[in-house]
C-alpha positions as CSV (number, residue, x, y, z in Angstrom):
1,H,47.0,-81.1,91.5
2,I,44.2,-80.8,92.8
3,R,42.9,-84.1,92.2
4,L,46.0,-85.8,93.5
5,E,45.0,-83.5,97.0
6,Y,42.1,-84.9,97.3
7,I,42.7,-88.5,96.2
8,S,45.0,-87.8,99.1
9,F,43.1,-86.9,101.8
10,S,40.4,-89.9,100.4
11,L,43.5,-91.9,101.0
12,M,43.9,-90.4,104.9
13,V,40.2,-91.7,105.6
14,P,40.4,-96.2,104.8
15,L,43.7,-96.7,106.3
16,F,43.2,-94.7,109.7
17,I,39.8,-96.9,109.3
18,M,41.8,-99.9,108.7
19,M,44.0,-98.5,111.9
20,I,41.6,-98.6,114.2
21,R,39.9,-101.5,113.6
22,H,43.6,-103.9,114.0
23,I,44.0,-102.1,117.4
24,F,40.0,-102.4,118.6
25,P,38.5,-106.2,116.0
26,N,36.5,-107.0,118.6
27,D,34.8,-103.2,118.9
28,F,34.8,-102.6,115.8
29,P,31.6,-104.1,114.2
30,Q,32.2,-105.5,110.2
31,L,29.1,-104.1,108.6
32,P,30.1,-100.6,109.2
33,F,34.1,-100.9,108.6
34,R,32.9,-102.6,105.3
35,F,30.7,-100.3,103.9
36,I,33.5,-97.2,105.0
37,L,36.0,-98.6,103.2
38,W,33.8,-99.5,99.9
39,I,32.6,-96.0,99.7
40,C,36.3,-95.1,100.1
41,I,36.8,-97.0,97.5
42,L,33.8,-95.5,95.2
43,M,35.6,-92.1,96.0
44,I,39.1,-92.1,95.2
45,I,37.9,-94.3,91.5
46,V,36.1,-91.0,90.9
47,L,39.2,-89.4,92.0
48,I,41.0,-91.0,90.1
49,L,38.6,-92.0,86.6
50,S,36.5,-88.9,86.4
51,P,36.9,-84.9,85.2
52,I,37.4,-82.5,87.7
53,S,34.1,-80.4,87.0
54,L,32.8,-83.4,88.2
55,F,33.9,-84.9,91.2
56,S,34.2,-81.6,93.2
57,P,30.3,-81.3,94.0
58,A,30.3,-84.4,94.7
59,L,32.9,-83.6,97.4
60,V,30.3,-82.0,99.6
61,Y,28.6,-85.5,100.3
62,Y,32.1,-86.9,100.9
63,F,33.0,-84.5,103.5
64,I,29.3,-85.9,105.2
65,F,30.3,-89.8,104.9
66,V,33.7,-88.0,106.7
67,G,32.5,-86.4,109.6
68,L,29.9,-89.5,110.4
69,T,32.6,-91.6,110.1
70,G,34.5,-89.9,112.6
71,L,31.2,-90.1,115.2
72,V,31.4,-94.2,114.0
73,L,35.0,-94.1,115.1
74,L,33.7,-92.1,118.6
75,A,31.2,-95.2,119.0
76,V,33.9,-97.6,118.3
77,M,36.4,-96.0,120.7
78,Y,33.4,-95.3,123.3
79,K,32.8,-99.6,123.2
80,A,36.2,-100.2,123.6
81,I,36.4,-97.4,126.4
82,A,33.7,-99.2,128.1
83,R,35.4,-102.9,127.6
84,G,38.0,-101.4,129.4
85,R,40.4,-101.7,126.3
86,T,44.4,-101.6,127.0
87,Y,44.8,-97.4,125.6
88,A,41.8,-96.9,124.5
89,I,41.1,-93.4,126.1
90,G,44.6,-92.2,124.6
91,Y,43.3,-93.4,121.2
92,A,39.7,-91.6,121.7
93,I,42.1,-88.4,122.1
94,G,44.2,-88.8,120.1
95,I,40.8,-89.6,117.7
96,L,38.7,-86.8,119.0
97,V,41.8,-84.2,117.7
98,V,42.4,-85.7,114.1
99,L,38.4,-85.4,113.7
100,L,38.2,-82.0,115.0
101,G,41.2,-81.3,112.6
102,V,39.8,-82.3,109.7
103,M,36.4,-80.7,110.2
104,N,37.9,-77.3,110.1
105,D,40.1,-78.2,106.6
106,I,36.8,-79.8,105.4
107,L,34.5,-76.6,106.9
108,I,37.6,-74.2,105.1
109,V,37.1,-76.1,102.0
110,S,33.5,-75.4,102.0
111,D,33.9,-71.7,102.5
112,I,31.8,-72.2,105.4
113,L,35.0,-70.7,108.4
114,E,37.5,-68.9,107.3
115,T,40.4,-69.7,110.1
116,S,43.4,-71.4,109.3
117,Y,44.0,-75.1,108.2
118,K,44.9,-77.1,111.0
119,G,44.6,-80.8,109.8
120,R,48.2,-81.4,110.0
121,Y,49.0,-80.5,113.6
122,A,46.0,-82.5,114.5
123,M,47.7,-86.0,112.4
124,F,51.5,-84.6,114.1
125,A,49.8,-84.4,117.5
126,Y,47.7,-87.6,116.8
127,V,51.2,-89.8,115.8
128,L,53.0,-87.7,119.3
129,I,50.1,-89.3,121.1
130,Y,50.4,-92.6,118.9
131,A,54.0,-92.8,119.8
132,L,53.8,-92.2,123.7
133,I,51.4,-95.7,123.5
134,F,53.5,-97.5,121.3
135,S,56.1,-96.3,123.6
136,L,54.1,-97.5,127.2
137,K,53.4,-100.4,125.4
138,S,57.3,-101.7,124.7
139,N,58.6,-101.0,128.2
140,I,55.5,-103.0,129.7
141,M,56.0,-105.5,127.2
142,L,60.5,-105.5,127.9
143,R,59.1,-105.3,131.9
144,R,57.0,-108.7,131.1
145,S,60.0,-110.3,128.7
146,E,62.3,-109.6,131.7
147,Q,60.2,-110.7,134.8
148,L,59.7,-114.1,132.6
149,T,63.7,-114.1,131.9
150,F,64.2,-114.1,135.3
151,E,62.0,-116.5,136.4
152,I,63.2,-118.7,133.8
153,S,66.7,-118.2,134.9
154,E,65.4,-118.8,138.7
155,V,63.7,-122.5,137.5
156,N,66.5,-123.6,135.2
157,E,69.2,-122.4,139.2
158,N,66.6,-124.6,141.4
159,L,65.8,-126.8,138.5
160,E,68.3,-129.5,140.0
161,A,67.4,-129.3,143.3
162,I,63.6,-129.9,142.4
163,V,64.8,-133.1,140.7
164,E,66.3,-134.3,143.9
165,E,63.6,-133.4,146.1
166,R,61.4,-134.7,143.5
167,T,63.1,-138.1,144.5
168,R,63.6,-137.7,147.6
169,E,59.4,-138.3,147.5
170,L,59.4,-141.0,145.1
171,S,62.0,-142.6,147.0
172,L,60.1,-142.2,149.7
173,K,56.6,-143.0,148.3
174,S,58.1,-146.1,147.0
175,E,59.6,-147.2,150.4
176,E,56.3,-146.9,151.6
177,L,54.3,-149.3,149.4
178,L,57.7,-151.7,149.8
179,G,56.1,-151.5,153.0
180,H,52.4,-152.1,152.4
181,K,53.6,-154.6,150.2
182,K,55.9,-156.5,152.4
183,E,53.0,-156.3,155.2
184,L,50.0,-156.8,152.7
185,Q,52.1,-160.6,152.2
186,E,52.5,-161.6,156.1
187,R,49.1,-160.8,156.2
188,N,48.0,-162.5,152.8
189,L,50.9,-165.6,155.3
190,E,49.3,-165.5,158.0
191,L,45.6,-165.9,156.1
192,Q,46.5,-168.9,154.0
193,Q,47.9,-170.7,157.8
194,L,44.1,-169.9,159.4
195,I,42.4,-171.2,156.6
196,T,44.6,-174.2,156.8
197,I,44.1,-174.4,160.5
198,R,40.2,-173.5,159.7
199,N,40.3,-176.8,156.6
200,R,42.1,-179.0,158.7
201,F,39.6,-178.4,161.8
202,F,36.2,-179.4,159.7
203,T,37.6,-182.3,158.3
204,I,38.9,-183.5,161.7
205,I,35.2,-182.7,163.1
206,G,34.1,-184.6,160.0
207,H,35.7,-187.5,160.5
208,D,34.5,-188.3,164.0
């Protein structure tokens, strides 16, 4: 029972880290992400393979590591907020709530505090915050989809009129080009006549 309890806690950390990395990939550096992930994997292996008497003293250091991981997450969220990421403030509040709840439970397990466990309530609060953010995102995407559908329907309705207008414009351009062509042909004919008159004139002068 103790082993499963600690394994579930240790699994929560990398899963939570991977979720935040997936949401904010450009704000979570690759090196600390991999380092945290490998430490968590190593701890899970120790929890599975070693006896309780061996991994129990190591939990103190793992709890310290979890606290430092929480600080890294807060730094990532600060960077995301500074860069103006969507809903970064909501995620930051959720992470802070979870971190406070987890640290409270860690201090209780370490016999430093004597309060009640708050981790489950913190996770519940985070799930509510995440559900709220997800619903807001869904509403925005739905509105965008409806707007695009409306624009597409308008384009489809006006497509025939747009094609007719473009065809009319092309016809006018074509008539204009034909007029220029006819004018050029007349100018060329006049020029040829002038060249013929000039050649005849110089022939007469040369003969005289």
